[in-house]
N, C-alpha and C positions, 0 to 999 in steps of 0.2 A: 402543359409542358409534358412531352412524352418521356417516359422512363425507358431505360435500356432494357432490352429483352434478351440479352446474352445471359447464359447460365453457367455455373461452375459446380463441381462436385468434389467431395473429398476423394483423394486419389485412391483411398482404400476401396472405393466402389469400382474403380477401374482396374486396380491391380490387386485383387483379393488374394490374400495369402503371401504378399510380398514380405520378404525377410530382410530387406535392406537395413543396414545399421543406422541409417539416418531417417528411419521411418516414423519418428515421433520426436517430441520435444526432448532436448538434452540440455543439461545445465552446463553453462560455460565454466571455464576454469577461473572463476572469480566473479565480480570483485570480492576480495577478501575483507573480512571484518564483520560488522553487525553488532547489535546490542546484545551483550551477554548479561543475563540477570543473575545467574547462579553457577557455582562450581562445586564439584564433589570429587573425591579421590578415593581409590581403593586399590592398594598394591601398585602395580605399574599402570593402572588405568586412571586417566584423568577425564572427567566428563564436564561439559559445559552446556548450559541451557540457554537458548537464545529466544529473542522476541520475534517469532515468526519462522525461524529456521529449524526449530525442534532441538534435538539433542545431538551433540557431537562428541566423539571419543578420540582421545589421543593415547597412544601407548609409548610415546617417546618424548615425554615432557613438553608437549605442545609443539614439537617441530613439525608435525603434520596431524591433520584432523580428518575424521571420516564421519559423515552423517549416519546416525543409527536411529532411524525413525519408523521402521516397519511396524505398523499397527498403532503408531502414535497419531491419533486422529485430530489432536489439537497441537499445533506447533508453537504456541506461545507458552514457553516454559518459564515459570517463575521460581521454582524451587526444585532442588535435588536432594535426595537423602539415601544413605546406604545402611541397610540392616542385614548383617550377616553377608550372605551371597546375593542379596536382593537389592536391586536398584529401583528407586521410586522417583517419579517425576510429577511434580505438582504443576498443573497448567491452568489456563483460563477456562478449561473445559473438564476439570476433574483430575483425579490421580490415576497414573499409569504405572504398571509394574513390569519389570524385566528380570528374569532369572539367568540371562546369558549376556550380561554386560551391554545391554541395549540392542542386541541383534534383533530382538522382537519384543513387542510390548502388548499388554492387554490392559483394558480399563478395569479399575477396581474402585467402584464408586457406590456400592450398595450401602444405603443409609446416609450418604453424603448429600445432604439437602442443599448445600451451597457449593457449587463446583468451581468457583473462581478461587483457586488456591494460591496463596501468597507465600506460604512457608511450610516446610516440613522439618520435623525434629524426631530424633530417636532417643529413647530412654529405656535401657534394658531391652525387653521384648516388645515394648510399646512404641507405636508410631503415631505421632501427632501431626495434624494438619491445621494450619491457621488460614482462615479464609477471609474474603473481602465482604464482610457483613454477616456472615453466619457463625462467627466465633471459632472455637476450637473443636475439632473432632478427634476421636481416639479409635485406633484399631489395634487389637491384640492378636490378630491373625493375618498379618502381612497384607492388610488392606481388603480382605474378603468382606468384612463387615465394619462399618463405621457407626459411631454413636456420638451425638453432641455432648460436650462436657463444658457447660457454660454457666453453671450456677454461680452467681456473684460477679460474673464477667460483664460489667456494665457497658463496655465498648466492644463490639464484635468485629471491628475491622482489625485483624491481627496480622501485623507485618513481621514480627520476629518471635521466635521461640528458642529458649535455651534451658537445658537440663543439667543439673549437678546433684548427684546423689538422689535424694527423694524430693528435691526442689525443682519445680518447673516454673519458669517465668515466661510471661507473654508480653511482648511489646505491642501496643495498640495505638490507635489514633486518639486514645484517651488515657495514656499513661501506661505504667507497668502493673501487672497483676501477678500474684504468687499463688501457686497451688502446691500443697504437700501430699496430695492424695490422688495423683494422676488425673487431675482436672475435675474431680468430683465437685470441688468447690474452689472458689477463687477469692482472693482478698486484694484490694487495691493497695499498692505500696509506692506512694507518690510524694511523700513528704520531702520538700526541697526540690522536687522535679519541676522546675519552672517552665519547661517546655515538654508537654505530654504527648507530642507526636513522635513516637518512638519507632524507628525503623530497623534498629540493629541492637543485638545483645551479645555480650561475650564475657566469659569468665577468665580471670587470671588469678589462680590460687583462691583466696577468700574474697577477692575483689570482683564485683560485678559492674560492668560498664554498659551504659546505654547510649546509643547514637540517636540523636534527635534532629529536629529541623533547625536547631540553633547550637549544634556542637555536641560535646560528649559530657556525660555525667558519670559519677562514680558512687557506688554504695559499698561500704565495708561491713554492712550488717544485714545482708540478704534483702535489701530494698527497704529496710526500716527507715533510712534517711538517705538523701542524695545531696551531692554538691557538684556544681559545674567545674569541669577541668578542661578548658579549651584555650588556655593561654598559648598564643602563637598560631592558633588556628582561626580564631574569629568565629562568628556565628554561621558556620557552614552547615548545610544539610548533610548529615552523615547517613550513608546508605549501607555501609559494611564495616565490620570490625573483625580483626584477626589478631591472635596472640601467639607468640613463640618466645618462651622464656620471659625476659624482661622487656621484650619488644612488643609494643602495642601499635597496630596499624589501623588507620581510619581511611576508608574510601568515601569521597565526598562528591557532591554535585557542584561542579564549577571550580573546585580547587585541587582536583587530583587526589593524591595520597599524602597523608601525614603520618609521622612516626613519633612516638613517645617512648622513652626508656625509663620514665619515672612515674609510672601510673597516671599519666595524663597531666602532671603538674606543668609540663611544657611540651610543645610540639614543634616539629620542623617539617617543612615540605620536602618530600623525597620523590621528585618527578622527572629526574634526568632521563631522557629518552622516552618518556611517556607523552605521546603526541595528542592525547585526548584528556579532558579534565573531568569527565563524569565517570565515576567508578562505582559499580553496583555490587561487586562480589570480590572477596579476598579469601584465599585459602593457601595453606602450606601443604606441599606434597614433595616427598623425597628431598627435603632440605631446601627446596625452592619455594619462593612466594609467587603466586599467580594472582593476577588482577583481571576480573571481568569488567569490561568497559563498554562505552557506547561505540567503540571501534574495535571490537574483538578482544583477544586475550593478550596480556603482556606478562613477561617473565622477568623476575629478578633473582639472581643467584647470589647477591651480596647484600641482603637485608635492605633492599630498597635504594641502595646507592645509585643504581642504574637499572634501566628497564629495556627489554628487547621485545618487539612485537613477535608473537608466535601465532600467526593467523593462516598459514598455508592450509588450504582445504576448508577453512571456516567460511563457507559461502552463505552467510546469513544476512547479507546486507539488504537494506531497504532501498530499492532503486526507484527514483522519482522521475527521471527524465533521461532522454537520449538526444544526441546530435550526431550527424554524419558529415564528414568532410572527405570526399573522395573515397578511399578504402578505409579511412580511419573512423572508428566508432568511439564515442565518448559517452560515459554514463555519469549522471549526477545522483548522488546518494546522500543519506543522512551523515555519512562519514567522509564527504568530500567528493572530488572528481576522480574518475578513473579513465584510462585510455587503453584501447586495444587496436593494434594494427593487423591482427590476424584472425578476425571473426570471433574473438572471444577466447581463442586458445590460451592466450596469456593476457593479463591485465597488469597495469602499473598505476600506482597512486600518483596523481599530479596535483599536489596541493601547496606547493611552495608559494608563499605570499597570500594564500587564501585564508584570511583571518576568520571567516565564517564557513564552516564545512557542511551546513545544512542546505543542500542544493535542491531547489525545486524546479529550475528551468535551465535549459541550455539552448544556445543558438549560434549558428555559424554565419559569418558574413565575410566573403572573400577569405583572407588569411587570418581573420580575427575570430576568436572563440569567446563567447560571453556566457557567464554563469549568473543566474539569479538565485539569491539565497533568502532564507528566512531570517530577518534581523540584520543582515549585513549588506543588503543592497545588491548592486551589480559589480562583478569583477570581469576584467578583460585580460586575455592572454593572446599574444601574437606569435607564440612558439609552441602551439599544440599543447598548452597546459603546463609546459616546463616551469613557467613562472606566471604569477598573476599580480595585477594591480587593481586597486579599487577604482571604480568609474562611477562615482555617485554625486558629482556636483549638481545640485538642483533637484536631486531625487529625495523628496521630503518624506517618502514612505519606504522603509528599508525591507519590507516583506514582499519580495518579488515572487509571484506565483507563475508568471508566464512571460515568454519573450517571443517576439516575431520580427522578422526582417522584411522590409519592403523597399527594394532598390537601395538607396543610400540612407534610408530611415530605419531606425531601430526603435521598437515599441516595447515597453515593459508594463505588464499588467500586475498591479500590486493590491494590497489590502486597502489602499487609499486612492484607487483610480488608475488611469492610464497615463504614462509618461512617454514623451517622445525625445529621442536624441537624433540629430541629423549630422553629428560629427563623431561617430563611433564611441559614444559614451562619455566624451569629454564634458558634456553638459547636458542637462535634462530640463524639460519643462512639462508641467501638467497640461493635459489636453482632455478635459472632462466636461466641457459644456454640454448639458443635456444628458449626461451619464447619471441616471437617477440612482443607480446602485454602484457603490465604489469598490466592492470586493470583487476583483476580477481574477478569475481562475483560468481563463482560456483566451487565446487570441488566434485569429486566422485572417489571412490576406488573400484576396483574389483581385488582381488588377488594381483599380482605385478603391475597391471595397475593403474596409477593415471592420472585422467583427470582434466584439468582446463578449465573452460568456461570463456571467456574474453569478454570485451566490445569492439566490433569492430574488434577483431582478431579471433573470432571463438573458436574452441576447440583445445587444445594441449594435447599430450600424453607423459607420462614419464613411463618407465619400470624400473627405477633405483632410485626410491624415490626422483625424482626431480633433480638428477644430470645433466640430459639433457632432452630436450623436442623436440618434432617434431609436426608440424602442422598436424591436422587430420580433414581436412575441405572439402574434395572432395564431391561436391553436396550440401554443406551447404550454401544456398543462403542468409541466414541472419546470420550475424556474431556477433550480440549482444546477447550473451548467458547469460541468467539469472538463469537457473537451469539445473541440470544434474541428471539423475537417471539410475540405472543399474539393469537389471533383466536377469540373465544368461549371454548370450553373446549379448543381446539387450541393446543398449545404447540410451537413449532418451535425447534430448536437447530441453529445453524450451527457446525460443528466443523472441525478440520483433516482430517477424514476423511468429509466429506459432511454431509447434513442428516438430522436425526432428528425424528420427530413423536410427541408424546404427546397422546392425546385426552382425558386427564383429569388435567391439572395435574401431569404428571411421574410419575404412578403407574407408567407403563410406557412404553417407547420402542420405536419401530420405524424402521429406516432407510428413507428415501424418496428414492432417488437415481436412479431410472430416467431416463436422458437427461441426467443431470448429469455432463458430461464433465470438469469441473474441480471438484475436491472439497475444496479449501481455501476454506471459506466464511467470509467476514469480515463480511457485512452482510445483513440481512433487512428487507424492508419490505412492508407490506400496502396494497392499494388495493381496497376492497370484499372480494370473495372471492378475489382474485388475490394471489399472493405472489411477490415478486421476491427473488432471491438474488444478492448480489455476491460474486464469487470472484476467485481469482488468475488466472482465465482467462476473465473476462467476466461478463456478466449473464444470468441464466436466469429463466424465468417458468413458474409452475405455476398452473393454475386448478382443480385437483382435489386440493387439500391435499397436494401433493407426490407424488401418484400418478405423475405424469410431468412432466418438465421440458423446456422448449424454449429454445434460444438466442435471446436478444433483443439482438443485438450490432451490428446493421447500422449502419455508420458509426463505431462506437466503436473508435478507433485505440488508445487506452490501455486495456488490458483488465485491469490489476491494480486491482481495485475494492475500496476500503476502506470506503466509506460510501454509503448510499442513503437518500433521503427523498422523500416525495410532498408536493408543494405545488400545490394547485389541481388543474389538469388535466395536470400534468407530473410525471415522475419525474426526479430529479436524482441523479447518480452522482459521487462523489468518488473520484478515481483517484490512484494513486501515481506522481507525476511528470508528470501530465497535466492537473492542475487539475480543474475541474467541468464535467460534461457534462449535457445535458438532452435529454429526448424526450417528446413528448405520449403520455400513457397510451393515447389512442385509436389510436395507431399500433401498439400492441402487444397490446391487450386488447379483447375484446368479451365481454359477458355472455350472448351468445346461446346458449341451451341446446342441447347435443348437436351443435353445429356441427363440433367436432373429432371427436366420436364419433357418426356419423350414427345415426338411429333404427334400432335393430336390426330385422332381418327376422324374427326368431324369438326364442324363449326360450333362454337359455344360462346354465349355471353354469360358471365358469372355475376352473382349478386355483389353489388358494391360493398365495400367495408371501409370505415365503420358506417353503419346505417341503423338508426338516424345519425346525423352528423351536424356539426355546427357550421364549419366553413369549407372544409376540404374532405374529399373522399377518394378512394382508389377504385377505379373501374378496370376490370380485366376481361379479356376475351382471347379465344384461340382459333386458329385456322390451319388447315392441313396443307395449304399451298398458297403461293403468292396470288393476291387478288386486290381488287379495288374495295376500299372500306369507307363506309359513311357511318360515323358515330355521332349522334346528336342528342340533345336534351330538350324535352317538351314540357309545357305546363299542363294543368288539368284540363284546359280547354283545347288542348291539341296544338297549341301554337309553339313553333320552334323557338327556343330561347337561346340556344348556343350550339354551334357545331364544334365538337371537340377534335375530330379528325376527318379529313376527306382526302383520300389519296391511296396510292398503291402501297401495300405492305408485304413483307416477306412472310413465309409460313412461320408458325410457332405461337407462343403465348405472349401477349402484349399487355402492358400495364400503363395506366395513365392516372394522373392526379387531376381531378376536376376541382378547381377553386371556385366555390359558389359564394364568396364573401359579398358579392353585390346583389345576391338574390334574397328575397324575403322568405320567411318561414313558409313551409307548405309541402305539398306532395308534387313530385315531378316524375317524369318517366325518361329513362335512358333507352334509346332505340338504336340498334345496329343493323346495317344492311350490307351483306357480303354475297355478291352474285345472287343466287336464289334463296339464300338464308336470311331470315329476319328474326331478331330477338328483342325482347323488352324486359326491363327491370324497373321496379318502383324505387325512387329515391326520396328520402324524407329529410328535410332541413328543419332543424329546431334551433331557434335563437335563444 
């Protein structure tokens, strides 16, 4: 099967020095939200640390946020702390320091042998860092030098730190520890602490509170003994604690926020207006209480009686999927569904009736919009997401990873196989006969061919709407398939180990990764003959069916790309922790033939690759003008075994995949004849 020989180039090569405002990736104005792990306040500045979006700053009580990440090379921020005029961020890649309210950052990790930082705490001039497995580290010089302070600390996964006077407490995965000498030595203080997985610590006068995986505990004697105080809360996982006067607040996983006014003897839920139930951070600032949640920041000005979202500018959402309907763009995120009718200039949340907001997949069929969720199955909207209803009858696995439409049929790829609905989601039936791997991450349709990409099982093909499946994995050396895309008879698979191409519906695969420097591929999208790949290291472009890839990342700060879609003249990218980004296709692609590979000055047959090979290899040749071409394969005895091409071709560079699956191991010769030119290359098949 002949591959396309049209070529494209980055527009920068054509318009060098262009200063157009749309000459790189730009972040759209949303979706707002994202997981907030930590909060810190200093004067009129409020800071939030997000999971993937870095640090944001607000100077107006959360009414508007601005990303402040220059120099912050790790955007997964777990902790924030303020020491004098200095701001510190603890990330999954170490500690960073800013002396200008986050406008610029520098890494301060000398001596920090464990850089996965979970917590930061200040005591006098001392800065402490709690890490994920490395214990506690101390810096006395604003992070310039760190030293481990772990003597007696028998559990080194440190989730919480709290200081009061000369006492420093550490909450770990193995209980609470106390140091009275700045961490030089530690003593376990766990008597009565029946749950020793401690994620939060807070002082209220002489009382010390610990938030654990089963509620709150109190100690009135510096950890000498503990008792549970969770009446009215139940055994909630407590992520955060905050104290103001007699008011003690607890942020939980699954239950939102609870308030106690009697030192934990009783609790009541205070969630009015709080649209998300996982709360990771709590802080008081300017008499207001702020909550960092799995969907951005919320504000209460009345001691938790009511909450208001304050997310404008907080574009740190984790975008998993896209769908397009006309000029409308839909985004599925960890915080629900969002809609934009103006190319991302504005977004609105569309979650009414959506009882599960963890959206992995979106699909449009006529006027119907479908959302596949993790744990909640499929939801249907007939009014562009203004309202949703569950559409799960017969769907016995609720973890929906992929959706695909084929005529009147809707397919759902789940963690328990493929399901088919022929009545717009009113009912589902499993269609898994022959599907040897049931964890389905990707679906693609071409005519009567339905492909399923699985985790660990490769690609499967059905030609009868899923009634039966056959494995289509010959040559597919990585079977963790995250994405599938079809153009004509070319099928591309994005895997955890790069991109593979099949030129005839999965019969045979070949790796096409030249120039692809990030090989965990999560998304694929076509625009004409150009294909884009979204990876854990940015976006790549190929205009020769994967023969070579070029980075297309200019301006894309968030490079962990989960989703891609073409809408009109733009490509949109959904990122992990960075929201949605867009860029004009014209800035990246041109269909001008041979621009990247100039017109050859002579005839040439190039060495095939890979070589040796198992079943398929790529053969390339070039010619300066239109001519008759004969390209054939011969065995060692000089007998012709196959004619790959015989006919007239245009000038340029041409690429072909030779499928040798029916040939035995051995040495073969590829010979080309173009007018008076003849060339030969050795081919080696190894089974």
